[in-house]
Structure formats: structure tokens, C-alpha cells
C-alpha positions as CSV (number, residue, x, y, z in Angstrom):
1,M,0.0,0.0,0.0
2,L,2.7,2.4,1.0
3,T,4.7,1.4,-2.0
4,H,1.8,2.0,-4.3
5,L,1.2,5.5,-2.7
6,K,4.9,6.4,-3.3
7,T,4.6,5.4,-6.9
8,N,1.5,7.6,-7.4
9,I,3.2,10.6,-5.7
10,A,6.2,10.2,-8.0
11,M,4.0,10.0,-11.1
12,I,2.1,13.1,-10.0
13,A,5.4,14.9,-9.4
14,A,6.7,13.9,-12.9
15,L,3.4,15.1,-14.4
16,L,3.6,18.4,-12.6
17,L,7.2,18.8,-13.7
18,F,6.3,18.0,-17.3
19,A,3.4,20.4,-17.2
20,S,5.7,23.1,-15.8
21,A,8.3,22.5,-18.5
22,N,5.6,22.6,-21.2
23,F,4.3,25.8,-19.7
24,A,7.8,27.4,-19.7
25,I,8.3,26.3,-23.3
26,A,5.0,27.7,-24.3
27,Q,5.9,31.0,-22.6
28,E,9.2,31.1,-24.4
29,T,7.7,30.3,-27.7
30,E,5.1,33.0,-27.2
31,K,7.8,35.5,-26.3
32,S,9.9,34.5,-29.3
33,E,6.9,34.8,-31.6
34,Q,6.1,38.1,-30.1
35,A,9.7,39.3,-30.6
36,Q,9.7,38.1,-34.2
37,E,6.4,39.9,-34.8
38,E,7.8,43.1,-33.3
39,Q,11.0,42.7,-35.4
40,Q,9.0,42.1,-38.5
41,D,6.8,45.1,-37.7
42,Q,10.0,47.2,-37.2
43,E,11.4,45.9,-40.5
44,N,8.1,46.7,-42.2
45,V,8.3,50.2,-40.8
46,V,11.9,50.6,-42.1
47,V,11.0,49.2,-45.5
48,A,8.0,51.5,-45.7
49,S,10.0,54.5,-44.7
50,V,12.7,53.7,-47.4
51,E,10.0,53.1,-50.0
52,R,8.4,56.4,-49.1
53,M,11.7,58.2,-49.5
54,Q,12.2,56.4,-52.8
55,E,8.8,57.6,-54.0
56,L,9.6,61.2,-53.1
57,F,13.0,60.9,-54.9
58,E,11.6,59.4,-58.0
59,S,8.8,62.0,-58.2
60,G,11.5,64.7,-58.3
61,Q,11.1,65.7,-54.6
62,L,14.7,65.2,-53.5
63,S,14.6,67.8,-50.8
64,A,11.5,66.2,-49.2
65,A,13.1,62.8,-49.4
66,I,16.3,64.1,-47.7
67,E,14.2,65.8,-45.0
68,M,12.4,62.6,-44.2
69,G,15.7,60.7,-44.2
70,E,17.4,63.1,-41.9
71,F,14.4,62.9,-39.5
72,L,14.7,59.1,-39.4
73,A,18.5,59.2,-39.0
74,A,18.1,61.4,-35.9
75,Q,16.0,58.7,-34.1
76,S,17.7,56.5,-31.6
77,D,16.4,53.4,-33.5
78,A,17.6,54.5,-36.9
79,T,18.7,51.5,-39.0
80,L,21.6,50.9,-41.3
81,V,19.3,50.6,-44.3
82,Q,17.8,54.1,-43.6
83,L,21.3,55.6,-43.2
84,E,22.5,54.0,-46.5
85,Y,19.5,55.3,-48.4
86,L,20.0,58.8,-46.9
87,G,23.6,58.6,-48.1
88,F,22.3,57.6,-51.5
89,L,20.0,60.7,-51.6
90,Y,22.8,63.0,-50.5
91,A,24.9,61.6,-53.4
92,Q,22.4,62.8,-55.9
93,S,23.3,66.4,-55.6
94,P,26.7,68.1,-55.4
95,A,25.4,70.3,-52.7
96,Y,25.1,67.3,-50.4
97,Y,28.2,65.4,-51.4
98,S,30.0,66.2,-48.2
99,K,27.1,64.9,-46.1
100,A,27.1,61.7,-48.2
101,E,30.8,61.3,-47.5
102,Q,30.2,61.6,-43.7
103,I,27.5,58.9,-43.8
104,F,29.4,56.5,-45.9
105,S,32.5,57.0,-43.8
106,A,30.6,56.3,-40.6
107,I,29.1,53.1,-42.1
108,Y,32.6,52.0,-43.3
109,A,34.1,52.6,-39.8
110,Q,31.4,50.3,-38.3
111,N,31.6,47.7,-41.1
112,P,34.6,47.7,-43.5
113,Q,33.3,44.5,-45.1
114,N,30.2,46.3,-46.5
115,L,31.4,46.3,-50.1
116,E,28.5,48.3,-51.5
117,N,29.1,51.1,-49.0
118,L,32.9,51.0,-49.7
119,K,32.1,51.5,-53.4
120,N,29.8,54.4,-52.6
121,L,32.4,55.9,-50.4
122,A,35.1,55.7,-53.1
123,V,32.7,57.2,-55.7
124,I,31.7,60.1,-53.5
125,K,35.4,60.8,-52.5
126,N,36.2,60.8,-56.2
127,S,33.4,63.3,-56.9
128,L,34.7,65.5,-54.2
129,Q,38.2,65.1,-55.6
130,R,39.6,64.0,-52.2
131,E,43.3,63.1,-52.1
132,D,42.4,59.6,-50.7
133,A,39.9,58.9,-53.5
134,L,42.3,56.6,-55.3
135,S,43.1,54.7,-52.1
136,Y,39.4,53.9,-51.5
137,A,38.8,53.0,-55.2
138,I,41.7,50.6,-55.0
139,L,40.4,49.2,-51.7
140,A,37.0,48.6,-53.4
141,A,38.6,47.0,-56.5
142,E,40.9,44.7,-54.4
143,A,38.0,43.7,-52.2
144,S,36.0,42.6,-55.3
145,P,38.6,41.2,-57.7
146,Q,35.9,39.7,-59.9
147,S,34.0,42.9,-60.3
148,A,34.9,44.4,-63.7
149,E,32.9,47.5,-62.8
150,L,35.1,48.2,-59.7
151,Q,38.3,47.5,-61.6
152,Q,37.3,49.9,-64.3
153,F,36.3,52.5,-61.6
154,A,39.7,52.2,-59.9
155,A,41.4,52.7,-63.4
156,R,39.3,55.8,-64.1
157,V,40.2,57.3,-60.7
158,A,43.8,56.5,-61.2
159,D,43.6,58.0,-64.7
160,A,42.2,61.3,-63.3
161,A,44.9,61.3,-60.7
162,K,47.5,60.8,-63.5
163,D,48.8,57.6,-62.0
164,E,49.6,55.9,-65.2
165,E,50.9,52.7,-63.7
166,K,47.8,52.0,-61.6
167,A,45.5,53.2,-64.4
168,E,47.0,50.7,-66.8
169,L,46.9,47.9,-64.2
170,Y,43.2,48.3,-63.4
171,Y,42.2,48.9,-67.1
172,A,43.9,45.7,-67.9
173,R,42.1,43.8,-65.1
174,A,38.7,45.2,-66.1
175,L,39.3,44.2,-69.7
176,A,40.4,40.7,-68.7
177,L,37.0,40.3,-66.9
178,N,35.0,41.9,-69.7
179,K,36.4,41.9,-73.2
180,H,33.6,44.2,-74.4
181,D,34.3,47.0,-71.8
182,L,35.0,49.9,-74.2
183,V,36.1,52.2,-71.4
184,A,38.7,49.8,-70.3
185,L,39.7,48.9,-73.9
186,T,40.2,52.5,-75.0
187,G,41.7,53.5,-71.6
188,L,44.4,50.9,-71.9
189,G,44.9,51.9,-75.6
190,A,45.4,55.5,-74.5
191,R,48.1,54.5,-72.1
192,Y,50.1,52.8,-74.8
193,S,49.5,55.6,-77.2
194,R,50.8,58.2,-74.7
195,R,54.0,56.3,-74.5
196,G,54.3,56.0,-78.3
197,E,53.8,52.2,-78.1
198,Y,51.7,52.1,-81.3
199,T,52.5,48.5,-82.0
200,K,50.8,47.6,-78.7
201,V,47.9,49.9,-79.5
202,I,47.3,48.1,-82.9
203,E,47.6,44.6,-81.4
204,L,45.2,45.5,-78.6
205,Y,42.5,46.8,-81.0
206,E,43.0,44.2,-83.7
207,Q,42.5,41.5,-81.0
208,A,39.4,43.2,-79.7
209,I,37.9,43.4,-83.2
210,E,39.1,40.1,-84.8
211,E,39.1,37.8,-81.8
212,D,36.8,39.3,-79.2
213,G,34.1,40.4,-81.6
214,V,34.1,44.1,-80.5
215,E,32.3,46.2,-83.0
216,N,32.6,49.9,-82.3
217,V,33.4,52.9,-84.5
218,I,35.8,54.4,-82.0
219,V,37.8,51.3,-81.8
220,Y,38.2,51.2,-85.6
221,L,39.2,54.8,-85.7
222,N,41.8,54.2,-83.0
223,V,43.3,51.4,-85.1
224,C,43.5,53.7,-88.1
225,H,45.1,56.5,-86.1
226,A,47.7,54.1,-84.5
227,L,48.6,52.8,-88.0
228,L,49.1,56.3,-89.2
229,K,51.3,57.1,-86.2
230,S,53.4,54.0,-86.8
231,A,53.8,54.9,-90.5
232,R,51.9,51.7,-91.6
233,Y,50.1,53.6,-94.4
234,E,49.1,50.6,-96.5
235,D,47.5,48.9,-93.5
236,C,45.8,52.1,-92.6
237,I,44.2,52.2,-96.1
238,S,43.1,48.6,-95.7
239,W,41.5,49.1,-92.3
240,S,39.9,52.3,-93.4
241,D,38.2,50.5,-96.3
242,K,37.1,47.7,-94.0
243,A,35.6,50.2,-91.5
244,L,33.9,52.1,-94.3
245,E,32.0,49.0,-95.2
246,K,30.3,49.2,-91.8
247,Y,30.4,52.9,-90.8
248,S,29.8,56.0,-92.9
249,E,32.2,58.0,-90.7
250,Q,34.3,60.6,-92.5
251,G,37.1,60.0,-90.0
252,F,38.0,56.9,-91.9
253,M,38.0,58.8,-95.2
254,N,40.4,61.3,-93.7
255,A,42.6,58.5,-92.4
256,K,42.7,56.9,-95.8
257,T,43.4,60.2,-97.5
258,T,46.2,61.0,-95.0
259,A,47.8,57.6,-95.7
260,L,47.6,58.2,-99.5
261,I,49.3,61.6,-99.0
262,K,52.0,60.1,-96.8
263,L,52.6,57.6,-99.6
264,K,52.9,60.6,-102.0
265,R,49.9,59.2,-103.9
266,Y,48.5,62.7,-104.2
267,A,46.5,62.1,-107.4
268,D,44.9,59.0,-105.8
269,A,44.0,61.0,-102.7
270,E,42.4,63.8,-104.8
271,Q,40.5,61.3,-107.0
272,Y,39.2,59.4,-103.9
273,L,37.9,62.5,-102.1
274,E,36.3,63.9,-105.3
275,E,34.4,60.6,-105.8
276,V,33.3,60.8,-102.2
277,D,32.2,64.5,-102.7
278,N,29.9,63.4,-105.5
279,K,28.1,61.1,-103.0
280,I,28.1,63.0,-99.8
281,K,29.0,66.4,-98.6
282,L,32.6,66.5,-97.4
283,S,33.4,67.7,-93.9
284,A,35.7,70.7,-93.4
285,E,38.5,68.3,-92.5
286,S,38.0,66.3,-95.7
287,K,38.0,69.4,-97.8
288,L,41.2,70.5,-96.1
289,S,42.7,67.1,-97.1
290,L,41.5,67.5,-100.7
291,A,43.1,71.0,-100.9
292,M,46.3,69.6,-99.5
293,A,46.3,66.7,-102.1
294,K,45.9,69.3,-104.9
295,A,48.5,71.7,-103.4
296,L,51.1,68.9,-103.2
297,Q,50.7,68.4,-106.9
298,G,51.4,72.2,-107.3
299,C,54.3,73.8,-109.1
300,S,57.9,73.8,-108.1
301,Q,59.7,77.1,-108.2
302,D,60.8,76.7,-111.8
303,E,57.4,75.4,-113.0
304,A,55.6,78.4,-111.5
305,K,57.4,80.7,-114.0
306,S,55.3,79.2,-116.8
307,C,51.9,79.7,-115.1
308,N,51.4,82.9,-117.0
309,D,52.2,81.3,-120.4
310,D,49.0,81.1,-122.3
311,E,50.3,78.5,-124.7
312,T,51.9,75.9,-122.4
313,V,50.4,76.2,-118.9
314,P,51.6,73.3,-116.7
315,L,49.0,71.1,-115.0
316,C,50.6,72.1,-111.6
317,C,49.3,75.7,-112.1
318,K,45.8,74.4,-112.3
319,K,46.3,72.3,-109.1
320,D,47.6,75.4,-107.2
321,A,44.6,77.4,-108.3
322,E,42.1,74.6,-107.3
323,A,43.8,74.2,-103.9
324,F,43.7,77.9,-103.4
325,A,39.9,78.1,-104.1
326,I,39.2,75.4,-101.5
327,Y,41.5,76.9,-98.9
328,E,39.9,80.3,-99.4
329,E,36.4,78.8,-99.1
330,L,37.3,77.1,-95.9
331,Y,39.0,80.2,-94.5
332,K,36.0,82.4,-95.2
333,S,33.4,79.9,-94.1
334,V,34.5,80.0,-90.5
335,E,34.0,83.2,-88.5
336,Q,37.3,84.8,-87.5
337,E,36.6,84.7,-83.7
338,H,35.8,81.0,-83.9
339,R,38.6,79.9,-86.3
340,S,41.5,78.2,-84.5
341,R,45.0,79.3,-85.5
342,G,46.9,76.4,-87.0
343,E,46.8,74.1,-90.0
344,L,44.2,76.0,-92.1
345,D,45.9,79.4,-91.5
346,L,49.3,78.1,-92.4
347,R,48.2,76.2,-95.5
348,Y,46.0,79.0,-96.8
349,A,49.0,81.4,-96.4
350,L,51.3,79.0,-98.4
351,S,48.6,78.8,-101.1
352,L,48.5,82.6,-101.2
353,I,52.2,82.6,-101.8
354,S,51.8,80.1,-104.6
355,M,49.2,82.4,-106.2
356,K,51.7,85.3,-105.7
357,K,49.4,87.1,-103.3
358,L,52.4,87.9,-101.2
359,E,51.0,90.9,-99.2
360,D,47.9,89.0,-98.1
361,A,50.1,86.0,-97.2
362,E,52.5,88.2,-95.1
363,A,49.6,89.8,-93.2
364,L,47.9,86.5,-92.4
365,L,51.2,84.9,-91.3
366,Q,52.1,87.9,-89.0
367,E,48.7,87.7,-87.5
368,S,48.9,83.9,-86.9
369,L,52.4,84.3,-85.6
370,D,51.3,86.9,-83.0
371,A,48.4,84.6,-81.9
372,A,50.7,81.6,-81.6
373,K,53.2,83.6,-79.4
374,E,50.4,84.9,-77.2
375,K,49.2,81.3,-76.6
376,S,52.8,79.9,-76.3
377,L,52.2,77.7,-79.3
378,P,55.0,76.5,-81.6
379,T,56.0,79.2,-84.1
380,G,58.7,77.5,-86.3
381,S,56.3,76.9,-89.1
382,Y,55.1,80.5,-89.3
383,F,58.6,81.9,-89.3
384,A,59.5,79.4,-92.1
385,A,56.4,80.4,-94.2
386,L,57.3,84.1,-93.7
387,A,60.8,83.3,-94.9
388,V,59.3,81.8,-98.1
389,C,57.0,84.8,-98.5
390,M,59.9,87.4,-98.1
391,W,62.1,85.5,-100.5
392,Q,59.4,85.6,-103.2
393,F,59.2,89.4,-102.9
394,A,62.7,89.3,-104.4
395,Q,63.2,92.8,-105.9
396,K,60.9,94.5,-103.5
397,R,62.5,93.7,-100.2
398,D,65.9,93.0,-98.7
399,L,66.4,89.2,-98.8
400,E,68.2,89.5,-95.5
401,M,64.7,89.6,-93.9
402,S,63.9,86.2,-95.4
403,V,67.1,84.8,-94.0
404,Q,66.3,86.3,-90.6
405,Y,62.9,84.5,-90.5
406,Y,64.5,81.3,-91.7
407,R,66.9,81.4,-88.7
408,E,64.0,82.1,-86.4
409,A,62.3,79.0,-87.8
410,V,65.4,76.8,-87.3
411,E,65.8,78.2,-83.7
412,N,62.2,77.3,-82.9
413,A,62.1,74.0,-84.8
414,P,65.7,72.8,-85.3
415,D,64.4,69.8,-87.4
416,F,62.3,71.9,-89.7
417,L,64.4,71.3,-92.8
418,S,64.8,67.6,-92.2
419,P,63.3,65.4,-95.0
420,E,61.0,63.7,-92.4
421,R,59.5,66.9,-91.3
422,L,59.0,68.6,-94.6
423,E,58.1,65.7,-96.8
424,N,56.5,63.2,-94.4
425,F,55.1,65.3,-91.6
426,R,54.4,68.8,-92.7
427,Q,53.8,68.0,-96.3
428,W,54.6,71.5,-97.7
429,P,54.0,72.4,-101.4
430,P,56.9,71.9,-103.8
431,M,57.5,75.6,-104.4
432,A,57.8,76.3,-100.6
433,I,60.3,73.4,-100.2
434,D,62.3,74.7,-103.2
435,V,62.5,78.2,-101.7
436,L,63.5,77.0,-98.2
437,S,66.3,75.0,-99.8
438,D,67.5,78.1,-101.6
439,I,67.4,80.1,-98.4
440,Q,69.3,77.3,-96.6
441,D,71.9,77.4,-99.3
442,S,72.3,81.1,-99.0
443,T,73.0,80.8,-95.3
444,R,75.8,78.4,-95.9
445,K,77.8,80.8,-98.1
446,P,80.7,82.5,-96.3
447,K,79.8,86.0,-95.2
448,Q,82.4,88.6,-96.2
449,S,83.1,91.4,-93.7
450,K,83.2,95.0,-94.8
451,S,85.5,97.7,-93.5
452,K,84.2,101.2,-92.6
453,C,85.2,102.4,-96.0
454,G,83.2,99.5,-97.6
455,C,86.3,97.7,-98.8
456,N,86.4,93.9,-98.8
457,L,88.8,93.0,-96.0
458,A,89.3,89.5,-97.3
459,E,90.5,90.9,-100.7
460,N,92.6,93.5,-98.9
461,A,94.5,90.8,-97.1
462,K,95.6,89.4,-100.4
463,T,96.3,92.8,-102.1
464,P,97.4,95.6,-99.8
465,P,96.0,99.0,-100.6
466,F,99.6,100.4,-101.1
467,G,100.7,97.7,-103.5
468,E,103.0,94.8,-102.9
469,L,106.3,96.8,-103.0
470,S,105.0,99.3,-100.4
471,F,104.0,96.5,-98.2
472,V,107.5,95.0,-98.3
473,L,109.2,98.3,-97.6
474,L,106.9,98.9,-94.6
475,A,107.7,95.5,-93.2
476,L,111.5,96.1,-93.6
477,A,111.2,99.5,-91.8
478,G,109.4,97.8,-89.0
479,I,112.1,95.2,-88.6
480,Y,114.8,97.9,-88.6
481,F,113.2,99.9,-85.8
482,I,112.6,96.8,-83.6
483,R,116.3,95.8,-84.1
484,R,117.5,99.3,-83.2
485,R,115.5,99.3,-79.9
486,E,117.0,96.0,-79.0
487,L,120.6,97.3,-79.5
488,K,119.9,100.5,-77.4
489,G,118.6,98.2,-74.6
490,R,121.9,96.3,-74.5
491,R,123.9,99.5,-74.2
């Protein structure tokens, strides 16, 4: 009986304990569910607040959205999501960039592993042109090595900071991750081009087009320009023709024309541009190339003497006249205040000289020279053209002025008369090159000195003014007086 009673008491105690445990579990479950509901409610409030700020922003009410965000950020229970979105809103207007930087910096201090925030911080620092912008851009790129976007961003920031080494590194990384990233592709190409590594430029763009399937007009243009720079003119013509099958861009026509001119195929360049002109209206740059192609078929100094002969007028005279007409049209078509001093002014002046309009040429060259000096631009070409102009005046002016201008040209551009500069780079008309050669020859002749009386001292040295006998007597008299002094000194 007693044993049975003890057993019942034990069972009752176990049941009570079990019931108590279930009750505790139920209470904990209820509390947990209540906490989850409260957390969900709080999250819903946060989401709703962010959605409301987003609605205000998207409806053009940035100030209202920022005002709401600032109110929420001031609360003790402000969340990271709300702060991040307020930073995003600040970043939409330069007036708030500094505040955006403060928020993103605070978030970064709390959680450096937040890559999205790190990216935002790097972007806003770059917008504010902070000195540490590149450091943060690199941090973001290194933290996300598989992000082509962040590699490209780091490259662009390095580019802006003129850090060529890092710009090249991150452009290369971005391109390795995305072969069709045109910013990375052209950015890397620009690095090579700045260093004059045109072979690398060509290889880079050729691979992009032929192997990676990149189809972009800028890439094709860059290939053509790099081929021109590396003097691969036949390849430039080939690539220009290939590009023209896809793009009606006059830049390719200009590249092809330039290559033809470099190859001294002036007639081919002229014919090509005239055929194009029959189909579409040539751009000013293309017209300048056409005029140049004609001018380079112009007269030499000797041929120009026959241009006024009614019976046998050389073809070169016609080319000079046609080139002049185009140069003059281009010169007059652009308003004086908007016309940049440079290639057009110089070539128009040379054309004026070919047409024997020397006063007009001199005035234009003096004006262009003054403008170049004022802007600290190269002046060698203008001095050389003035030398040609003065030389052509011949009977009207002292040729010493022409020589003086020539020497100024050499001083400002020592390589001016090198074949590479005149024939392959500047491409001056035949007559101008002939004249410059004549001036150069004149400067090589020995210059004779004149005495005050105008006598030629070099000739006087050979034939004394008193005759050979007088010269001998004077010499003997001099020796006699010297010898006499020496004898007196011994006594």
C-alpha cells in the first residue's frame, strides 16, 4: 500500500514537472513569436520609410526625401538601411556630397566589409576630388577582384589622378574580366599611345575586333590613327576600307586620305575625295585634305614661272589654283573669332604665296604668328612660311629679312628642314620646299666682312692698298726699328 502510494506521488510529481516545462516552453515560444512579430513590424516600418523616401525621390522631390531621411536618422532606433539610403540621396546632388561622405565614412568605420558602402564611399570621394579617393577606389577593387565595374572605376580614378601605372593595371584587369568593356579597352589603348607604343595599340584593338568580336566605330578609328602614327600607311588604307563597309564615318575617309598623301599618292587621294564628294558632302577636315592633295601636286619654283604662259600652262598651275579656291572657301566659311589658329591658316598662307598674293600672305602669317606667341604655341612653321614669303618678294625687299625669318624657324624648330619633317610630316607644297632649300643654301655661303670704307677685307688681305712693294718696304722698316731698340737696350 505504502509502495503504491509512493509510486503515485512520483508519477504526479513527474506530471507536474512535465506540465511546468511545457508551460515554460509555451511561454518562451510565445515571447519568441512576439519578438519576431515586433522585429517584423519594425522591419516593415523601415521598408515602408525607405519606400516612401524612394517615392519622393523618383517623383522629383529630392529635398523632401532628404528631409524625411534626416528625421529618421536622428532617431535612436535609426537603422543601417535608412542611413544607407540617406547617403544615396545625398549623393544625388553636389550640394550634399560632403554629407554623403560623412554617412558612408561612418558606415565604413562600423563595417569595413560592406562592399557596396565601400564602393559608394570611393565614388563620393572621387566626386569631391579628395586626395584619398584613389586609395578607396583601389580598396574597393581589391575587395572585389571579380568585379569588372570596380576594376574599371579604380582605373578611371587613377587616370584622373595621372597615376599611369595604376590606371594601366586596373584597365587591364577590367578588360580581362569583360572583353567588351569599351572604357577599359580605350583607356588601356590610350596608355600605350601616350608612351608612343603604337604596336601595342594596334595589337590591342586588332585582337578586340578580330578575336573578341568588338564592333565599335571608336575602336576602328583608334586602329587607323595608330597605324598612321606607326607609318603603316598601306595597312591604314586597308583598315579604313574595312571600316567604311560598316560605318559612314568621315574620319575613316580622312585617315585613308592622309595615308595616301603620306605615300605621296597625291592624285589618288584627290580622286578618292572627289568621288566621295559626289556622293556625300565632305566635312571641313576632308575638304582640307582635298586641298592639300591638290597643293602637293602644285608647281615647283621653276614650273611656277610658266603659269602665265597662255600656250603651255603646266598642270601644276591648275592644281595650285584649285587648292587655293578650297583653302579660301574654308578660311572664309568660319568666323574669325571661332577659327582656331593652326593648320588652315598656315596652308592658306602657303597657297596665297603660290598664287603670288604675297602681301595677303604676309599679313595672315604675321597675325597667326602673333596669336601663336600669345598662346605659347610652336612658331617655327610660321617663321619658315614668312621666310618663303619674303624670299618671293625678291626685288621689293631685302632678302636678309627672309634669312632672318629662316633662322628664327630653325631656332624654334631645329628639325624643320629635315626630310622627315618637310616631306613626311608637314607635307609642304613643292614651291615652298624649293624656296626653303634656296634660303638654306644662301645661309651656308661664307659671309664677307666690310671695313668702314666699304672695302672687302678678305681681298685687302691678299692685295694691300699700297701695292706689294710698299707692303715689303713697310715690313723692312718695322724690322729695322725693332732691331734698333734691342741694340739700345743692350747698351
